[in-house]
N, C-alpha and C positions, 0 to 999 in steps of 0.2 A: 360410366367413367369407361373409357379407352383401355384395353387390354394392356398398354405403355404404361399407364398409371397404375395398373394391378400389379404389373412388375417391379414399379418404384417402390410401391409400398411394400411389397414382399421382399426387396433387397434392403430397404432399410431396415424393415423388421428383422431379415437375417443377419444383417452387420451388428445390429444391436444385440442380439443373441449371442455372438460369438467376442463382442465386445466384453459383455457382461461375463463370461464363461472364462474368458483371459484373465481378468480381473480378480475373479474368485479364486484361481489358480496361481497367479505371480505376485498379486498385492500381498503384501508383507503381513504375516498373523500377530495380532496385537501379542504383547511379550505377558508372558504367565511368569516365569522365571527370569531373576536378575542375577549380575554379577554382584557378589558380596562387596568386592573392591571397588565397584562404581557408587554402591549404593549407600553403603555403610561399613567403610573400613575398618573402623574402632571395635567392630565387632570382633574381630580376629583375634582380639587379646585372649575371647574366651576359649581360643584351641590351642593356646601355647599348653604345655605338657604340665607345668607347675599350678599352671590357673583350673585347668579343665578337669585335673585328677581332684583338687579341693571341691569344685564345683560337683564333679559326681558323687562324691563319696557323701557330701553333705546332701544333696537333693535326693538322694535313692535313699539314705537314712530318713528324711523328711517325711516324703513319701511312704516308706515302710510303716513307719509311725502312725499315718494316719487311718481313717476308715477305710476299710476294705473296699466300699463301695465307690468312695470317691475317687474321679479319674481327673478331677480339674483343681488346682492348687494355686489360687490366685497371688501374686508377690505384690502388684502393682498395679493398677488403673484408674486412668483419668485422674491423676494427679494425687491418688490416695493411696497409702500405703496400707497393704491388708492383711498383713502379716509381721509377728513380732519379729525384729531383725535378728534379735538375739538364739532364733530357732536356724537361721540360716546366715551368720555372720560374714562368712569369706564371701559366699557368696553376694551378699549386698554391698560388701566395700569393692567388690568387682564391678558391678552393675553400676555404682556410683560415677566409675571414670567414663561413662559412654554417654554421651550425649543426645538426645533427641529422642529417647526413648517414651513411647507412650502408654505402652503397659507390658509387663511379665509376668508369666503363670509356666506352671509346669503341668503338664499333659501325660496320664499314663493312658496308654493305648492298651487294653485288655488282650490276652490270647483269644486268638479264633473272632477278631473283632473288624467289622468295616462300618466307620461311621458314615452316616449318611450323608449323601451330595448336598452342600450348602453354598451358599455366599456369607461373608461378612456382612454386618450391619451397616447398612450405606452411610450412615451419619460418622460412623468408624472407619471402616475398612476402605473407603474411596480416598480416605487422606491419609492412609499409611499403606507400609509394605510390611511381610510378616515372615520373620527370620526363626527359622527353627534349627535348633541345636541336639540333634539325637546323643543322650549321656548314657543312654544305655538300651542296646536294641534287642531284640528277642534272638534273633538270629541273622546270618547272613542270606541277603534277599528273600526276608519275611514280612519284611514292613517299610512302609513307604508314604507316599503323598501322590493322589489324581489330582491335576490341576487341567481343568479347559483342553481335555484331550492328551496333556503327556504326563507319563508318570515318570517319578524319580523314585530310587530307593534308599532308605536310610541307611548310612555308615555312620559309626560312633564316630562322633567328633569332626563331622565333617558339615558346613554352613548348609543348608537351603533358605534362600531367599524367595518369596513369592506374593504373587497378587491376590490375598484374601476377597477380594471384590469380585473375580470371578468364582465358575462353580467349581469347587472341590471336595476333595474326600480323603480321609486316612485310614490306613487300613496294617493289620497286623494278622498274618496267616499263620502265626506260630501256633501249635498246638499244647503247649504248656507255657510259654514264657511271655511276659510282658514287656512292652518297649516304653521308655520314658524319655520325655522332649522338654527341652527347656524353649519355651517360647517368646520371642521378643517383638512386639510392634515398634517399628520406627517410624519417625514422619516422613510422608512420601517426598520424594525430592522434588522441586517446581519443575524441573526439565522434563518430567513425567507425566502425562496426562491422568484425570481423576480416575479413580475406579468406576465399575460400572453396574454395582449394586442398586439396586431401586427401592429395598424396602428396609426400614428399621426394626431391629428387633434386640434381644439381650442374649441370644447365642452366641457365646466366645469360641467355641471351639467344635 
């Protein structure tokens, strides 16, 4: 092979490396978090003062009166109602006004806790987006969610919607107080690509 051929091959390889490098830098990163008004504006009703106060009081009492070791309280999953509506009647009434809900549950993130990094189950998370409503936080800048490299801190009454099919983890660094979250999975709008989870499992949170 002539020297000119080596130079040509080397030039092509170098150009390929440069193009790949530029694509990695400038290619838009897949979305981990979404705008609530774009995905499910109906959920904004949950943050209105009169509704939020009712939900917070009701769910906090419900969680407090449940077993100490329980950190997951399922309200509704896969078209099945899993808790007596009379235990949280106001919350039930409000949720009934929101369309396209796939599941609803309440999670207690205990003090000094970081939940192991995970992805949602492929058969479920790939077709939904997850909305988190912090109803009681342990303290300012003490708890939040990490999703695929980006962290958002929980602020009471501020909705966060994210892609549960991507690697994510929830944490609470407070030494004495728990954080309580209302979590709602909604149908993923068709304009967004399906999620990336590959494995099916039964771990909801």
